[in-house]
C-alpha positions in Angstrom: 59.5 -93.6 -116.5 57.1 -92.5 -113.8 58.8 -91.6 -110.5 56.4 -92.6 -107.7 57.8 -90.2 -105.1 57.9 -87.2 -107.3 54.7 -88.1 -109.2 56.4 -87.0 -112.4 57.5 -88.5 -115.6 61.3 -88.7 -116.0 63.2 -89.0 -119.2 61.4 -86.5 -121.5 64.0 -83.8 -120.9 61.4 -81.5 -119.3 62.5 -81.5 -115.6 65.1 -79.1 -114.1 67.7 -81.8 -113.5 67.4 -83.0 -117.2 67.5 -79.5 -118.6 70.5 -78.5 -116.5 72.6 -81.5 -117.5 71.2 -81.8 -121.0 70.5 -85.4 -120.4 68.3 -85.7 -123.5 71.4 -84.9 -125.6 73.9 -86.7 -123.3 72.0 -90.0 -123.3 71.5 -89.8 -127.1 75.3 -89.7 -127.8 75.6 -93.5 -127.8 74.6 -95.8 -130.6 70.9 -96.8 -130.3 70.2 -100.3 -129.2 69.3 -101.5 -132.7 72.6 -100.3 -134.2 75.0 -101.9 -131.6 77.3 -104.5 -133.2 78.1 -106.1 -129.8 76.6 -106.3 -126.4 79.9 -104.6 -125.1 79.8 -101.7 -127.5 77.6 -99.5 -125.3 80.1 -100.0 -122.4 83.0 -99.2 -124.8 81.4 -96.0 -125.9 80.3 -94.7 -122.5 83.7 -95.4 -120.8 85.6 -93.5 -123.6 83.1 -90.6 -123.6 83.3 -90.2 -119.8 87.1 -90.3 -120.2 86.9 -87.4 -122.7 84.8 -85.4 -120.2 87.1 -86.0 -117.3 90.2 -85.1 -119.4 88.4 -81.8 -120.4 87.9 -81.1 -116.7 91.5 -81.9 -115.8 92.8 -79.6 -118.6 90.6 -76.7 -117.4 91.9 -77.1 -113.8 95.5 -77.1 -115.0 94.9 -73.8 -116.9 93.6 -72.4 -113.6 96.8 -73.6 -111.8 98.9 -71.6 -114.3 97.1 -68.4 -113.3 97.4 -69.1 -109.6 101.1 -70.0 -109.9 101.8 -66.8 -111.8 100.4 -64.8 -108.8 102.2 -67.0 -106.3 99.0 -68.3 -104.7 100.7 -71.5 -103.7 98.0 -72.7 -101.3 95.4 -72.6 -104.1 97.9 -74.2 -106.5 98.4 -77.2 -104.2 94.7 -77.6 -103.6 93.9 -77.5 -107.3 96.7 -79.9 -108.2 95.3 -82.4 -105.7 92.0 -82.2 -107.6 93.7 -82.8 -110.9 95.5 -85.9 -109.5 92.2 -87.3 -108.3 90.5 -86.8 -111.7 93.3 -88.6 -113.5 93.4 -91.4 -110.9 89.6 -91.8 -111.5 89.9 -92.3 -115.2 92.8 -94.7 -114.6 90.5 -96.8 -112.4 87.8 -96.7 -115.1 90.0 -98.7 -117.4 89.2 -101.7 -115.3 85.6 -101.6 -116.6 86.9 -102.2 -120.2 89.0 -105.1 -118.9 85.8 -107.1 -118.5 85.5 -107.2 -122.3 87.0 -110.4 -123.8 89.4 -110.2 -126.8 86.8 -111.8 -129.1 84.2 -109.2 -128.2 86.6 -106.4 -128.9 87.6 -107.8 -132.2 84.0 -107.5 -133.3 83.8 -103.8 -132.1 87.2 -103.1 -133.7 85.8 -103.7 -137.2 83.6 -100.6 -136.8 86.2 -98.2 -135.4 87.8 -97.2 -138.7 91.4 -96.0 -138.3 90.7 -94.5 -134.9 93.4 -94.4 -132.2 94.0 -92.9 -128.7 96.4 -90.5 -130.3 93.4 -88.7 -131.9 91.8 -88.1 -128.5 90.9 -84.4 -128.0 91.1 -84.9 -124.2 94.6 -86.5 -124.3 96.0 -83.8 -126.6 94.4 -80.9 -124.7 95.8 -82.3 -121.4 99.3 -82.5 -122.7 99.0 -78.9 -124.1 97.8 -77.7 -120.7 100.7 -79.5 -119.0 103.1 -77.6 -121.2 101.7 -74.3 -120.0 101.9 -75.5 -116.4 105.6 -76.4 -116.8 106.3 -72.9 -118.2 104.5 -71.4 -115.2 106.7 -73.5 -112.8 109.8 -72.1 -114.6 108.6 -68.6 -114.2 108.0 -69.2 -110.5 111.5 -70.5 -110.0 112.9 -67.5 -111.9 111.1 -65.1 -109.6 112.8 -66.8 -106.6 116.1 -66.9 -108.3 116.3 -70.7 -107.8 116.9 -73.8 -109.9 115.2 -77.1 -109.3 118.4 -78.5 -108.0 118.5 -75.8 -105.3 114.8 -76.3 -104.4 115.4 -80.0 -103.9 118.8 -79.7 -102.1 119.0 -79.8 -98.3 117.7 -76.6 -96.9 115.7 -75.7 -100.0 112.4 -73.8 -99.7 109.7 -76.2 -98.4 106.8 -74.4 -100.1 108.3 -74.8 -103.5 109.3 -78.4 -102.8 105.7 -79.1 -101.9 104.4 -77.6 -105.1 106.9 -79.5 -107.2 106.1 -82.7 -105.5 102.4 -82.2 -106.2 103.3 -81.7 -109.9 105.2 -85.0 -109.7 102.1 -86.7 -108.2 99.9 -85.4 -111.0 102.5 -86.6 -113.5 102.8 -90.0 -111.9 99.0 -90.4 -112.0 99.0 -89.5 -115.7 101.6 -92.1 -116.5 99.6 -94.6 -114.4 96.6 -93.9 -116.7 98.7 -94.5 -119.7 100.0 -97.8 -118.2 96.4 -98.9 -117.5 95.7 -98.3 -121.2 98.8 -100.2 -122.2 97.6 -103.2 -120.1 94.2 -103.0 -121.7 95.7 -103.1 -125.2 97.9 -106.0 -124.0 95.1 -108.1 -122.8 92.8 -107.5 -125.9 95.0 -107.4 -129.0 98.5 -108.0 -127.5 101.8 -106.0 -127.5 104.2 -106.9 -130.3 105.9 -105.2 -133.2 103.8 -107.4 -135.5 100.5 -106.2 -134.0 99.4 -103.0 -135.7 97.0 -100.5 -134.1 94.3 -99.0 -136.2 96.5 -96.0 -137.0 99.1 -98.4 -138.5 101.6 -98.1 -135.6 102.9 -101.2 -133.9 101.3 -101.7 -130.4 104.9 -101.9 -129.1 105.2 -98.1 -129.2 102.9 -97.8 -126.3 105.7 -99.0 -124.0 107.6 -95.8 -124.7 104.6 -93.6 -124.6 103.4 -94.7 -121.1 106.6 -93.5 -119.5 106.7 -90.2 -121.3 106.3 -87.6 -118.5 104.4 -84.3 -118.5 107.1 -82.5 -116.5 110.4 -84.0 -117.6 112.6 -81.5 -115.6 111.0 -82.7 -112.3 112.2 -86.3 -113.0 115.6 -85.3 -114.4 116.5 -83.4 -111.1 116.3 -86.8 -109.3 119.1 -88.1 -111.5 121.1 -84.9 -110.8 120.7 -85.2 -107.1 121.7 -88.9 -107.1 124.8 -88.1 -109.2 126.1 -85.9 -106.4 125.3 -88.4 -103.7 128.2 -89.8 -101.6 128.3 -92.9 -99.5 130.5 -91.4 -96.8 128.9 -90.1 -93.6 126.5 -93.0 -92.9 126.5 -96.0 -90.5 127.3 -99.6 -91.4 124.4 -101.9 -90.8 124.4 -103.0 -87.1 126.9 -100.3 -86.1 126.1 -98.3 -83.0 124.7 -94.9 -83.9 125.8 -91.9 -81.7 124.9 -88.3 -82.0 122.4 -86.7 -84.4 119.0 -88.2 -84.1 115.6 -87.3 -85.6 115.1 -83.5 -85.5 111.5 -84.0 -84.3 112.7 -86.1 -81.3 114.7 -83.1 -80.0 111.7 -80.8 -80.4 109.4 -83.3 -78.6 112.0 -83.6 -75.8 112.1 -79.8 -75.4 108.3 -79.7 -75.2 108.2 -82.4 -72.6 110.8 -80.5 -70.5 108.8 -77.3 -70.7 105.6 -79.2 -69.6 107.2 -80.9 -66.6 109.4 -78.1 -65.4 106.8 -76.6 -62.9 106.3 -80.1 -61.4 110.1 -80.7 -61.1 110.7 -77.3 -59.5 107.9 -77.8 -57.0 109.3 -81.2 -56.0 112.8 -80.0 -55.7 111.6 -77.2 -53.4 110.1 -79.9 -51.1 106.5 -78.9 -51.7 103.7 -80.8 -53.3 103.5 -80.9 -57.1 101.1 -78.4 -58.6 98.0 -79.8 -60.3 98.5 -78.8 -63.9 95.2 -80.1 -65.4 92.7 -80.2 -62.6 91.4 -77.5 -60.4 90.4 -78.3 -56.8 86.7 -79.4 -56.5 84.8 -77.1 -54.3 81.5 -78.2 -52.8 79.2 -75.7 -51.2 76.9 -77.8 -49.0 77.0 -81.6 -49.3 80.5 -82.8 -50.2 80.9 -86.3 -51.5 84.2 -87.4 -50.2 85.8 -90.3 -52.1 87.5 -92.6 -49.7 90.8 -94.0 -50.7 89.8 -97.6 -50.3 86.2 -97.6 -51.5 85.4 -99.3 -54.9 83.3 -97.4 -57.4 80.9 -99.5 -59.2 80.4 -99.3 -63.0 81.8 -97.3 -65.9 84.1 -94.4 -65.4 86.0 -92.0 -67.6 88.6 -93.9 -69.8 91.2 -91.3 -68.9 90.6 -92.0 -65.1 93.6 -94.3 -64.8 95.9 -91.5 -66.0 94.5 -88.9 -63.6 93.7 -91.0 -60.6 96.1 -89.3 -58.2 95.0 -85.8 -59.2 91.3 -86.6 -59.0 91.7 -88.1 -55.5 93.7 -85.2 -54.2 91.2 -82.7 -55.6 88.2 -84.4 -54.1 89.8 -85.1 -50.7 91.2 -81.6 -50.2 88.4 -79.5 -51.5 87.3 -78.7 -48.0 87.9 -80.1 -44.5 86.7 -83.6 -44.4 85.1 -85.3 -41.3 87.4 -85.9 -38.5 88.0 -89.6 -39.1 88.9 -88.9 -42.8 91.3 -86.1 -41.7 93.1 -88.7 -39.6 93.6 -90.8 -42.7 95.0 -87.8 -44.5 97.2 -86.6 -41.7 100.1 -88.2 -43.6 100.7 -88.5 -47.3 99.0 -91.6 -48.7 101.4 -94.4 -49.6 102.2 -95.1 -53.2 99.7 -98.0 -53.4 96.8 -95.7 -52.8 97.4 -94.0 -56.2 97.0 -97.4 -58.0 93.5 -98.2 -56.8 90.7 -99.1 -59.1 87.8 -96.6 -59.5 85.9 -96.1 -56.2 82.2 -95.8 -55.5 81.4 -92.4 -54.0 80.2 -92.5 -50.4 77.5 -90.1 -49.4 78.3 -88.0 -46.4 76.0 -85.9 -44.3 76.6 -82.1 -44.4 79.7 -81.1 -42.4 79.2 -78.0 -40.4 82.3 -76.2 -39.3 82.1 -73.5 -36.7 84.9 -71.0 -36.1 86.7 -71.6 -33.9 86.3 -75.4 -33.9 85.3 -77.1 -30.7 86.7 -80.5 -29.8 85.3 -83.2 -32.0 82.7 -85.6 -30.6 82.3 -88.8 -32.6 79.8 -91.5 -32.5 81.0 -95.0 -32.0 83.1 -96.2 -34.9 84.8 -99.5 -35.4 88.5 -99.3 -35.5 89.9 -99.1 -39.1 93.1 -101.1 -39.9 95.4 -99.2 -42.2 98.6 -100.3 -43.8 101.9 -98.9 -42.7 102.4 -95.2 -43.5 105.7 -93.4 -43.7 106.3 -90.7 -41.1 105.5 -87.2 -42.3 107.9 -84.3 -41.6 106.2 -80.9 -41.6 108.2 -77.8 -42.3 106.3 -75.8 -39.7 104.6 -77.0 -36.6 100.8 -76.9 -36.9 98.9 -75.1 -34.2 96.1 -77.1 -32.6 92.8 -76.7 -34.4 89.5 -77.0 -32.5 86.8 -78.6 -34.6 83.1 -78.0 -34.1 80.8 -80.9 -33.9 80.4 -83.0 -37.1 77.3 -84.6 -38.2 77.5 -88.4 -38.2 78.8 -89.9 -41.4 77.2 -93.0 -42.8 79.6 -95.4 -44.4 78.8 -98.6 -46.2 81.0 -101.6 -45.8 84.4 -101.3 -47.5 85.2 -103.8 -50.2 88.6 -105.4 -50.0 91.2 -103.6 -52.2 93.8 -105.5 -54.1 97.1 -103.5 -54.2 100.1 -103.9 -56.5 103.3 -104.8 -54.7 101.7 -104.1 -51.3 99.9 -106.6 -49.2 96.1 -106.4 -49.3 94.6 -103.9 -46.8 91.8 -105.4 -44.7 89.0 -103.0 -43.9 86.4 -103.8 -41.3 82.8 -102.6 -41.8 82.5 -99.2 -40.2 79.3 -98.7 -38.3 79.7 -95.8 -36.0 82.2 -97.0 -33.5 84.7 -95.1 -31.5 87.5 -93.4 -33.4 90.8 -93.3 -31.5 92.9 -90.6 -33.3 95.0 -88.0 -31.6 94.1 -84.3 -31.6 97.5 -83.5 -33.1 96.7 -85.7 -36.1 93.5 -83.8 -36.7 95.2 -80.5 -36.5 98.0 -81.6 -38.9 95.5 -82.8 -41.5 93.4 -79.7 -41.3 96.4 -77.4 -41.8 97.6 -79.6 -44.7 94.2 -79.3 -46.4 94.3 -75.5 -46.0 97.8 -75.5 -47.6 96.6 -77.4 -50.6 93.6 -75.1 -51.1 96.0 -72.2 -51.4 98.1 -73.8 -54.1 97.6 -72.4 -57.6 
């Protein structure tokens, strides 16, 4: 065949891919087209040949596991056993391909199989031999630890050995699943009965016992031993109230939660504001963008915003002194409904120039702003009056109405530059509160 992309002829056995995989030999291992006795015979041969190859690979991996287990390289043991399990699961799934063959088609193929049987498979016999070596390596590993399988599986047994043993059980279970898939294939092609003889002369009924024959019998017997020592006492009747105990992981999670929230609880019990654990204050050098509490933000937003809204507002609002009319709004802690606002659109502000000391504030005309009721604020220390320098005018767009939870809606009038009637004490309190927040860790 000519490969248009490579501009090369494929199938002559001359290319690197073909030479590496010996495809000229591999693809000649099946009966030629003119010698096939059935259309399904090519499928029958290829599936069985591929099974022999995979069984060879699984056996090789199990031999490597023996060496790794003897040097207690348990991490490598677990990883390699996972590969063996996937290989065996793969050949088990391949059996479904043969199930597309009807009984009548198989009866035609069967006439040319001689006295062949699955018991003669080199792959099957090699795998069982490799499993015997692996079981011996497991016994040596337990002897080095001075343990029995019962002690490994009992409460408080070593988790690393439990994990290795469970991986061996998984491999064994996959192997028995492969034998069961073969049993079902035989059942749907020639039937299972003591009167039905396989080509080796044995009744097909013997497959029922073979498919449950484990690779590592001791790992299955220990389950019986554990159950024999089980007692019903110590549990709860269905529907009975359960007290005490609990999932060990629940206690660990509760301890972690307590450790995480301890700084917040200590700060609140001391009467101070809760420290911001996850967000540092946002410092703006020249042109701060102050997010007003009641301004909607249009479009998108971080999906985590709802969880961190109070922190984000506090950081932006207290990064540096805000204009005088914003300070008046922050002179008292915001009510609870402010924290539940939807995302807000940032409002551009002109640069705020603060002189030291601050002169009295002169504002342009502002329309009065109607706020909801705020709880009185008790300050631990009286705040000294702070003189503010002149602020540049701040341009505000119209405020959209904000829908609050349990609180009544707060009506905001548009705010062209109208007179702001706020007391000087309120400005001083807000400025000192902002400075306090900036000093928090």
